[in-house]
C-alpha positions, 0 to 999 in steps of 0.5 A: 909207732912204727919206725923200722917195724913191719906195720904202724901201731899206736899208744892211746891215752884216754881224754879225761873229759870224754871218758867222763862223758862216756862213763856217765852215759854207760853207767861205768866208774870214772876210774880212768885206769879201769876204763882202759880195760873196759870191753865196751870202751875198747870196742868204741876205740876200735871203731875210731881206729877203723874210721881213721884207717879207711882214710889211709892206704893199708901201709899207713893204717894202724894195725895194733893198738894199746890204751895206756893206763894214764895220760902222757904229761909234761910233769912226767916228761913225755911231753914238751912244754908245747905239749909235743910228744917226746917220742924217744922218752915214750918209746923208752917208757912203754917199750914192753908195751910197744914190743908186746904189739909186735910179738903178739899174734 
């Protein structure tokens, strides 16, 4: 996310298999929606974003991000049959989350 915005932001989803492995190692519940709010998982995601950002210029780096409570799906209309993101659908469906990333301090 970032077209015509002051900086780049990202909407993240959690890979169910990776989340299950992480939750198992951490002794956490496998409830994906609950994991999106888990402080330790969010810290891990933050580290991953930082690792990605060091490979890009400051202008290309992700400054804010949010974890969506569910994965994007073909059946939900957010992905094409070839699993490409339908950006216009995602931008419309998650507009409140996107707007919050650009208005929150």
